N, C-alpha and C positions, 0 to 999 in steps of 0.2 A: 546430778547430784544429788545427795540427800543431804542436806545440812541441817542440823540442830543449834540451838542456842543454848549456851551455859547460863542456868537461871541466876546465878549467882549475879551475872550483870546487872539483873533489872531486878534483884531481891529487895528493894525499896517497896515496890508494889505488892501485894498480896497474891497469893496464886493463882487464882484464877485470872487476872489482870496478868500476870507473866505471860499465863496462856494465849490470851486473845491477843496480846500485842505481839506474841512470837508468830502468831498463825497468820495476823494483820499484815505483818512485813514479808510472809515469805518463806519463814523458816517450817522446815517440816516437822520438827520435834523439839523439845525442851531436854536437855543433858543435866541430871537435876545434882547439886550438891547438897547431901544429907544435912549440913548444918542448917542449912537453910531453910529446911522444915521443922527443926528442934534444935538448939542450939546447945542442949545439953544430951542428950540420948535419943539422936532419930532411930538407931536401930530396935527402938522400943517402941515406937511409933503405933498407937490402937487400931486394931482394923477397920474400925469406923472411919478413921481418919486417912486411912489408906484408901479406902474406896471414894472417900469423899477427893481426894487428889486425881485420883485417875478417872473421874468424870469430870472432874473440873477441865481436864486437857481434852477430853474426849467432846464436851460441851464447846468449847471454843474449836474445834475441827480441827486438832493439833495431838500429840501423844507426847509419853514420857519413853525415850529412846536409850536413856541409858544414866548412869550414876558415876558421878567423880569426887575427886576431894573427901574420899571414904574415912580415913581416921584422922578428919578434924576434931571431930566430938563423938565421944566422950574426950575430954583432955585425956594427953598424956600417954598413948598408947604405943605401943612400939613392936615389929616386926622382928625386931635384932635383940631385943632385951635378953638375959641370962636369970632374970627374976620370973620365975613358975608361976609366979600367980596375974602377975602384970602379963604374960605372955598367954596364961588361959585365956586372959579378959579379951585381950587384942583379936584372938584367933574368933574369938565367940561372939564378937561385935562387926569382923567379916563376914561370921555364917550367918548373921542377922542379918547383916546388910545384904546379901545374896537373896535372902528370903524376900526384904522388900522391895531389891529392883523387879522380882517375878511378881508380888504383888501390885507394882504399880505399872507394868505391862511391858516393863524395860527387855532388853535383851540381851544387857550389857553393862559391864562395870569397870571403871580405869582407876589401876591403882597407881595413882602419883605420890600424894601424901608425902613428900620428903622429910618431910620433921619426924616421922615416925619411922624412919629407916637410916637412921646415921650408924655405919659400922665402926666402932671404937676400938674393939678386941678381938681376939682371937677365938672364933667361934660365931660370929657377927654375921657374917655374910653366908655362913652356913644357915643360920637359923632362919633368916629372908628369904632363903630360895625354899626351907622346909614351908617357912608359911604360904610361899606362893603355891607349893605343891595342893596345899590342904583347900585354898583358896580354889583350885582346880576342880579338885573334888566337890566343892559347897557348891560351885559354877554346872557342874554335870549332872548334879541330881536334881537342879530346876530347868537344864535344857539350855543356860545362858552361856556367855562368854566371858572370862575374867582375863582382863589386861594387864599384863605389867609395863607400867610406862616408862620409858627411858626418860631423864632428865638431866639437864646438863651440869657440869660438875659446880657449878655458883649455888646448885641448891640441894646435891646429895653427893655421899661421896660414894653410892653401891647404885648400883647400874644405871651407867652414864651415856649408854651410845644404844643405838638399836643392835649391833651385833652383839653386845653382851646379854641384852635382852633375850634375845632371838637364842644364845646359847644355853640361857638358863632356862626355856620354854622347851628346847629339843631333848636335853637332859630330862624333865620331868616327863613330856611325851603324853602329854594329857591334851586331848583335840580342846575340851573346853578352856585351855589355858594358851592364852597366846599375845603377840605383842601390840604395840602401834607407834606411831609416829606423832611427836606435838613439833610443830613446825618451829616454832620459838627456841626451843630446846636442841634441835637439830642445826638452826643458822648458831649458836649461840656455844655449841659445844663438837659437833661433829667434825671430822677431816673432807668429808663428802657433803657436796653438795643436798639441798634436801628431794633435789629431782633425778640425781645418783641414787639415792638413797631409795625411793620410790619404787626406780627401776629396778635396784638388785634385790627390794626383799617382797613387795606384793606380789611378783610371782610366786613366793614359795608359799605361800599359804598362812604365813604368819603374822602378816599386819591386818588386824580386824578394826581398828579404828584410825582417825588421824585427829587433831586439833590443829584449828587454824589461827593464826596469830604473830605479830610482828615482832622483830629479833627485840624492837623499842617496847615490847608488854601491850601495844596498843592493838587494835583489831586491825584484820586485813584493809587495806586500803589507807591506812593511816600512817605509816611509814615509806620507807624507801625500798622494802621486798616485795616483789613481784609476785603476784599466784596466779596467773594467766600460764605461766610453763608447767605450777604443780598441778592446777586442773588439767591441764594436755597429757603430764604424767601418767595421772589417776585414769584417763580415760585410754590412753594408750596400751595400761598394762591390766586394764581389765577390773580395776578395784569396784565392788561392788556394797562396799560398806558407809555408813553415814561418814560424813566429818562433821566438828562441830564447834562453832565459832566461841573461842574463849582468851578472852582480853585479861590480862591485869589490871590495865589501866585505862580507866572507863572515861574516854575525854572526847566531848565535856563532859558527859555524864552518862549512866548506862543506855538508857533508850537511844538516844541519838546515837552514840557507839554501836549498838544492836543493827539500827535502820541502817547506818552508813557501811558498815559490814557487810548486809546482805545486798545491799544495792550495788556497792563493788564487783561482789563472786557473781552474783545471777547475769551483769552486766559482760563479766569475760564469759560468762555460757551462751552469750544470745549467739553469736556466731555458727554454735555447734549445734542450734537448737533442732 
């Protein structure tokens, strides 16, 4: 299993130190939240900085595999807004973030960002779906994959299940646009088990990414949820993508949370090595 670490978990370290830690712990790469690179305008990072970040990962013996938390910065973005200027700004940021991902050597972007996809009025959902269609076009132009992330109803009111995301992706019909599964959101919002969801959806080819986190928002192994059956389901279904460790509660701190997660997951894999 190829496993990345979501870099915001260790964002108190500078980027070269994040890369070095992830590599030393046994992660296969970093999934980067753009706001950790620039809190105001990560989509406008200078070319020299992009080269520097990619080199830092390579020198640590790792790679930037993916981007997520895409619309945290700049503040105030929305894929559902009826405001034409704000919509144009949001789509511009999305397109530039796809370009950033390509420059950093990533192959995939995860569109979660629940605060930027709230549906409050007629037409909002249609605008969100149209934004995903545009995102697929942006990704296709760079040879990347853009994933619409289902998030539970405690976080958003648009696209809250894998089935909803799959329906949107199928309607749009662009191979560069796919969906993924976040274990925390699935446990907190789906009617089926995580294992059942993987067995149902991975064979369709629509699942391009997985996030590992306990429903208590801590890292794998720090709650009641068991990940052995999940790893087994991914093996059975022939899943070939990355999984990224994405806790929200870094207990007792980021580096320790990251270390405990990868140790737990690799131990589960050992009998199948």
